[in-house]
C-alpha positions in Angstrom: 218.8 17.5 -25.2 216.9 14.6 -23.7 219.1 14.6 -20.7 218.6 18.3 -20.2 214.9 18.1 -20.5 214.8 15.2 -18.0 216.9 17.1 -15.5 214.7 20.2 -16.1 211.5 18.3 -15.5 208.1 20.0 -16.1 209.3 23.4 -15.2 207.6 26.1 -17.2 209.6 28.9 -19.0 212.4 29.0 -21.5 214.4 25.9 -22.2 217.7 27.7 -22.7 218.6 30.3 -20.1 221.6 32.4 -19.1 223.5 31.6 -15.9 221.1 34.0 -14.1 218.0 32.1 -15.3 216.9 34.6 -18.0 215.8 33.7 -21.5 218.7 33.6 -24.0 218.5 36.3 -26.6 218.8 35.5 -30.3 222.4 36.5 -30.6 223.3 34.5 -27.4 221.6 31.4 -28.7 223.3 31.8 -32.1 226.7 32.0 -30.4 225.9 28.8 -28.4 225.0 27.0 -31.6 228.1 28.1 -33.3 230.3 27.0 -30.4 228.8 23.6 -30.5 229.3 23.5 -34.3 233.0 24.4 -33.8 233.4 21.6 -31.2 231.6 19.0 -33.4 233.8 19.9 -36.4 237.1 20.2 -34.5 238.4 16.7 -35.4 236.5 16.2 -38.7 238.3 16.3 -42.1 237.4 19.5 -44.0 235.1 17.7 -46.4 233.0 16.2 -43.6 232.5 19.4 -41.7 229.0 20.9 -41.5 227.3 24.2 -40.8 224.5 24.6 -38.3 222.4 27.6 -37.5 219.3 28.1 -35.3 217.3 28.4 -38.5 218.5 24.9 -39.6 217.5 23.6 -36.2 214.0 25.1 -36.6 213.6 23.5 -40.1 214.8 20.1 -38.7 212.5 20.3 -35.7 209.4 21.3 -37.7 210.1 18.7 -40.5 210.4 15.9 -37.9 207.3 17.1 -36.0 205.3 17.1 -39.3 206.6 13.6 -40.2 205.7 12.1 -36.9 202.7 14.0 -35.8 201.4 15.8 -38.9 201.5 19.2 -40.5 198.9 20.7 -38.1 201.3 20.2 -35.2 204.2 21.7 -37.1 202.0 24.7 -38.1 201.1 25.2 -34.4 204.7 24.9 -33.2 205.9 27.3 -35.9 203.7 30.1 -34.8 202.5 30.8 -38.3 198.9 31.5 -38.9 198.8 30.4 -42.5 199.6 26.9 -43.8 201.6 28.2 -46.8 204.4 29.4 -44.5 204.9 26.1 -42.7 205.4 24.2 -46.0 208.8 25.7 -46.5 209.9 24.1 -43.2 208.6 20.6 -43.9 209.7 20.3 -47.5 211.6 17.0 -47.7 215.3 17.0 -48.6 216.5 15.4 -51.9 217.6 12.2 -50.2 214.3 11.7 -48.3 212.4 12.4 -51.6 214.5 9.9 -53.5 214.0 7.3 -50.8 210.2 7.8 -50.9 210.2 7.5 -54.7 212.4 4.4 -54.5 210.0 2.7 -52.0 207.2 3.0 -54.6 209.0 0.7 -57.0 
């Protein structure tokens, strides 16, 4: 992603486009994500394979944004007008929560 953004530069418009330069539709983006998932899982043992969706990417992006810049940035990036909706995206996973509790000891 970093390499693509560097190549793209400061150009305005959609990040992911079709071969004709148009914005990818939801279904098209979903298919791209699933293709990458299949490629990433191709040589992994069954118990190490993972599932990825555009929604999982959204959760990950908003959680990392909230962790590094704060909840207000995540709220703005999410497009939600109310705070209560962004909390579902930034909720820490069990491992992160356990690590935070462990650090208190």
